[in-house]
Structure formats: structure tokens, C-alpha cells
C-alpha positions as CSV (number, residue, x, y, z in Angstrom):
1,M,60.3,164.9,-89.6
2,E,61.9,161.5,-90.7
3,D,60.6,161.6,-94.4
4,F,61.9,165.4,-94.7
5,L,65.3,164.3,-96.4
6,P,64.7,161.0,-97.9
7,E,67.7,158.6,-97.8
8,D,69.3,157.7,-101.0
9,E,70.4,154.2,-102.2
10,A,73.6,153.9,-100.5
11,L,71.9,154.8,-96.7
12,V,69.1,152.5,-97.6
13,T,71.2,149.6,-98.3
14,A,73.4,150.4,-95.2
15,R,70.6,150.7,-93.0
16,R,68.8,147.6,-94.2
17,N,72.3,145.7,-93.7
18,G,72.5,147.1,-90.1
19,E,69.0,145.9,-89.3
20,E,69.7,142.4,-90.6
21,V,72.6,142.0,-88.3
22,G,71.1,143.5,-85.2
23,A,72.6,147.0,-85.1
24,V,70.0,149.8,-85.2
25,P,71.4,152.6,-86.8
26,I,70.5,156.5,-86.2
27,G,67.1,157.4,-88.1
28,P,67.1,160.0,-91.0
29,A,66.4,163.0,-89.1
30,G,69.3,162.5,-86.7
31,G,71.5,161.5,-89.7
32,A,70.4,164.7,-91.1
33,T,71.3,166.5,-87.8
34,L,74.8,164.9,-87.8
35,R,75.4,166.2,-91.4
36,F,74.4,169.5,-90.2
37,L,76.7,169.8,-87.3
38,A,79.6,168.4,-89.3
39,A,79.0,171.1,-92.0
40,M,78.5,174.0,-89.4
41,L,81.9,173.1,-87.4
42,D,83.8,172.7,-90.8
43,A,84.7,169.4,-89.2
44,R,88.0,167.6,-90.4
45,T,88.1,165.6,-87.9
46,I,85.3,163.3,-85.8
47,V,85.3,160.3,-83.9
48,E,81.9,158.2,-83.8
49,V,81.6,155.5,-81.1
50,G,79.3,152.9,-82.8
51,S,79.3,152.6,-86.4
52,G,75.5,152.0,-87.3
53,C,77.0,149.4,-89.7
54,G,77.7,152.9,-91.8
55,V,74.4,154.8,-91.9
56,S,75.8,157.5,-89.2
57,G,79.4,157.5,-90.8
58,I,77.5,158.4,-94.7
59,W,75.9,161.3,-93.0
60,L,78.9,162.6,-91.2
61,L,81.3,162.2,-94.1
62,R,78.9,164.2,-96.0
63,G,79.3,167.1,-93.8
64,M,82.5,167.1,-93.2
65,R,85.2,168.9,-95.0
66,K,86.6,167.3,-98.2
67,D,89.8,166.3,-96.6
68,G,87.9,165.4,-93.3
69,V,88.8,162.1,-91.4
70,L,86.2,159.6,-89.7
71,T,87.5,157.6,-86.9
72,S,84.8,154.8,-86.4
73,V,85.4,152.5,-83.4
74,D,83.2,149.4,-82.8
75,V,83.2,146.2,-80.6
76,E,81.5,144.6,-83.8
77,L,83.9,143.3,-86.6
78,E,81.0,142.5,-88.8
79,H,79.8,145.9,-88.3
80,Q,82.7,147.7,-89.0
81,R,83.2,145.3,-92.2
82,L,79.5,146.5,-93.5
83,A,80.5,150.1,-92.7
84,K,83.7,150.1,-94.6
85,Q,81.1,148.8,-97.6
86,A,78.7,151.4,-97.1
87,Y,81.6,154.1,-97.4
88,A,82.9,152.5,-100.4
89,D,79.4,152.3,-102.0
90,A,78.5,156.0,-100.9
91,G,81.5,157.3,-103.1
92,F,84.2,157.9,-100.1
93,S,87.6,156.6,-100.5
94,S,88.9,154.6,-97.6
95,S,91.4,157.4,-96.9
96,R,88.7,159.2,-95.4
97,T,87.9,156.9,-92.6
98,R,90.0,155.2,-90.0
99,M,88.6,152.1,-88.6
100,I,89.2,150.6,-85.2
101,V,87.9,147.5,-83.5
102,G,87.7,147.4,-80.1
103,R,85.7,148.4,-76.9
104,A,85.2,152.2,-76.8
105,L,86.5,152.8,-73.2
106,D,89.9,150.8,-74.2
107,V,90.2,152.7,-78.1
108,L,89.3,156.6,-76.8
109,P,92.4,156.9,-74.2
110,R,94.4,156.1,-76.9
111,L,92.9,159.2,-79.2
112,T,94.9,162.4,-79.1
113,D,93.5,165.4,-76.7
114,G,91.8,168.2,-78.1
115,A,91.7,166.8,-81.7
116,Y,88.2,166.3,-82.7
117,D,85.6,168.6,-83.8
118,L,82.7,166.1,-83.0
119,V,82.4,163.2,-81.1
120,F,79.0,161.2,-81.7
121,C,78.2,158.2,-79.4
122,D,75.8,155.5,-80.4
123,A,77.0,152.2,-78.5
124,M,76.6,150.8,-75.1
125,K,74.0,153.1,-73.6
126,R,75.2,152.4,-69.7
127,E,78.5,153.3,-70.9
128,Y,77.4,156.8,-71.8
129,P,78.7,158.9,-68.9
130,D,82.2,157.4,-69.7
131,Y,82.0,158.3,-73.3
132,L,81.0,162.0,-72.0
133,T,84.4,162.0,-70.1
134,A,86.5,161.0,-73.0
135,A,84.8,163.7,-75.1
136,L,85.6,166.3,-73.1
137,R,89.2,165.3,-73.6
138,L,88.5,164.8,-77.0
139,L,87.2,167.6,-78.4
140,R,88.8,171.0,-79.1
141,P,87.1,174.0,-77.8
142,G,84.1,175.0,-80.1
143,G,83.5,170.9,-80.7
144,V,80.3,169.2,-80.0
145,V,79.4,166.1,-78.1
146,A,76.4,164.2,-79.6
147,F,74.6,161.2,-78.2
148,D,71.9,159.1,-79.6
149,N,69.0,157.4,-78.1
150,A,68.9,160.4,-75.4
151,L,65.2,159.9,-74.9
152,W,65.4,155.8,-75.1
153,H,62.2,154.6,-76.6
154,D,60.6,157.4,-74.1
155,R,61.6,155.3,-70.9
156,V,64.1,158.6,-69.8
157,A,60.9,160.3,-69.1
158,D,59.4,157.5,-67.3
159,P,60.5,157.6,-63.3
160,T,59.3,153.9,-63.0
161,Q,62.1,152.9,-65.7
162,R,65.4,151.7,-63.6
163,D,67.3,149.4,-65.7
164,A,71.1,150.0,-66.5
165,D,70.9,151.4,-69.6
166,T,68.1,154.5,-68.8
167,V,69.8,155.0,-65.6
168,A,73.1,156.0,-67.5
169,I,71.2,157.9,-70.3
170,R,69.4,160.0,-67.5
171,E,72.6,160.5,-65.6
172,V,74.6,161.6,-68.9
173,G,71.7,164.0,-69.6
174,R,72.0,165.6,-66.2
175,L,76.0,165.5,-66.6
176,V,75.8,167.6,-69.8
177,R,73.0,169.7,-68.2
178,D,75.3,170.6,-65.2
179,E,78.7,170.7,-66.9
180,E,79.8,174.2,-66.8
181,R,82.2,173.3,-69.9
182,L,79.1,172.5,-71.8
183,M,76.3,174.4,-73.7
184,P,73.7,171.5,-73.9
185,L,70.6,170.9,-76.3
186,L,68.4,168.2,-76.4
187,L,66.8,167.9,-80.0
188,P,63.3,165.7,-80.5
189,V,64.7,164.2,-83.7
190,G,64.3,160.4,-83.9
191,D,64.8,158.7,-80.5
192,G,66.2,161.9,-79.0
193,L,69.7,163.2,-79.9
194,L,71.4,165.3,-77.0
195,C,74.2,167.3,-77.8
196,A,76.5,170.0,-76.4
197,L,78.9,172.7,-77.6
198,K,82.3,172.6,-75.6
199,L,83.0,176.1,-74.5
200,E,86.4,175.8,-73.2
């Protein structure tokens, strides 16, 4: 599954740079899923929480409309710097991205209600339930929210695992499944990708 769509030089370089600074970008299968979702939505506006040093952003930009803008939020300045370089290496103009350095829970409240086609979350796992609350406000009807690491290295399915990150990921899964405004889907790509379509 991970090798079905091989990554090109821009993605391989971005992934290597991310791993060197301790970031763990989304895997190739997850990235391909993001590109597919962005294209299916004909996305013009996407916000990602956690830049993955540009890996997820390249996949998303490749699925978006040619006039689409990716808003990338990351607390790590170096990760954002590497993401900017990755986007340039992949041939994207700086006008296609809006880079915001800061804590997601400080930045997301400043973004416009109902203005986004897709919200992708891959940052602080214990904040995932709060990201969901923000996404429900930010997404237009018919938009999609997606969470990486939804299986969390098989810890989510193991009831003996009770650390804060695992508990938060379990909680966001339950919230997505039970939220009447969402149509949920858990995909077994990479470390798990939890997706949900906003119905209203």
C-alpha cells in the first residue's frame, strides 16, 4: 500500500528533512489519500495543523485547485521553514500557501467560520478533540476533516494503553463516530487516517 504511489524527489527530500528534525510526516499512502480527498472536494481552501515539514502540504497542494491556498499552522518555526522550502522545490508559488507559526489552539480561533473545504490534523495528539471542535466551525457543509495517526501504532485498539495521547485519539474517534453532523470513516492507511464529512 505504501509503495503503490512512489514519492518523487520533492517528497522524498521533504520527508528526509522532516525526519532529521524529529518530525514524523504522514506516510505515502496517507498522503495519496489527502491528495485524493482534496481533488474530490475540488478544494480551494485547506488548513493543516502540523506541517510535517512540507510532506502533507505537497500532497494536499497537488490535489487542490490551481488557485487554491493551503493554510499551514505549526508551532515549530524550523518545521515551517523546511515546509516553505519543500513547497518551492515542488514548484509551488509562495502565493499558494499561508504559513502561520503558533499553537494551533491559539491560531484556529482566528480563522474564518465555514471557509474551508478540508481540515487536516497531524500535530499534538492530546489536542485532537479540540481540533475537531475547531474543524466543525471552520468547515463548509460538505467539507472533510482528517486526523493522521488514528491507530497510533496499534495503541488505540489496546485497552491497556492509557497514556494521554492514546486516550485523546480514542476520544476523537468516539466523538467523530457519534457526531450527528459528521459521516465518519476510519481508513487503515499508514498509522490510520480518521476522516469525516461534514453534513450540515
